[in-house]
Every structure is written in C-alpha cells, then in structure tokens.
N, C-alpha and C positions, 0 to 999 in steps of 0.2 A: 504494500499499499504506499509506504513511505517513496518508493523509487519511481512509483507513478506521479506522486505529488513532486517530487523533484523533475522529474521529466516535463510535466504540464505547468508548474509553477503554481498549479490551483491547491487549496486547502481542502483536503477531504474529511478531514477530521480524525486522522490516525493516532493523533497525540491523544485523544479522549479515549481512545478504545480501551486501552488496558488499564485506565484508571477506574476505580469503584468510587461511584458518588456516594457523597454522605447524604442520608435520609432527610427530609424535611424537619426542621426543628420545632417542636411543639411550642404554640404559642403559652401554654399555660401546662409546664410539665407535672406538676402535682396533682391536678386533677384527674379523676376516672373517667373513663369514655363511657358514657351511658349506654350506648348501642352495644358496645361490646361485653358490658355486663349483663344483657339481656339475650346474649347469645350463648347459654351455657347449657350443659349437658341436661341439668335440671330442668330448665325452662322449655327446652326441646320434647322432653319425656311428658312433662305437663301437657303440653298441648296435645299430644297423641293419647295420654291416659283419662286426662279430665275434660275433653270434649263432650258435647251432647250426646252424640251418637253411641260412644263407649259407655256413658255413664247409663244410657238407657239400656244397653245390651245387658249389661251387668246386673241392673236392678229387675229386668226382666227375668235372667236366669235364678238370681236370689229368690225372687218371689214365687217361681216354679218350682224351686228345693223347699220353701217353706211350706207352701200349700200340700206338695207331696208329703211331708213331713207331718204336717196337720192331719191329712187324711190318713195316715197309717197309725198314728199313734194319738189320737185326738181324744179316746177311752181312757189312756194311761196318763195321769195327771203330771208326772214328773217328766216323761217325754215331750209332752204338749207345750211346755213353757221354753225349753231349750233348743 
C-alpha cells in the first residue's frame, strides 16, 4: 500500500491501517447505562416466563390438576385441602 502511495503521491490512508483507535470517551464515566442494565439474563427470562400467555397456560394446568385432585379425594378431608 505504501509503495502505491509513494508512486502516485496520493494519501490512501495506509498510516492509519495498523493503529488501533481509542474508543469514544464517555461524557459521564461514573454513571451506569440504563439501557445496558435492562438487558440482563434475568430480564430476558422474565419476559418469557411472566408473559400473559405463559401465565395463562400455567394457571390452566394447575387448575386442571387441582380439580382432578378434588374429584379423586373430595371425600377425604386430609387430601382435599392440600
């Protein structure tokens, strides 16, 4: 690249290729980024586990199990409560 620059006399930016650039300096380095804190594994799981359709499915399955237990053991006081 440098030999082409030397032959043509044009700056093709070869002096910038090898250098690593510094990142953009934060304006307020001690503040926490609110967008980054919302993207945690806990929040991503909460979106899936606690959405309406998932809660509805879980409630439906639990009510089926409860009604089945009630049908089987409604005449026995000890099992009917638990």
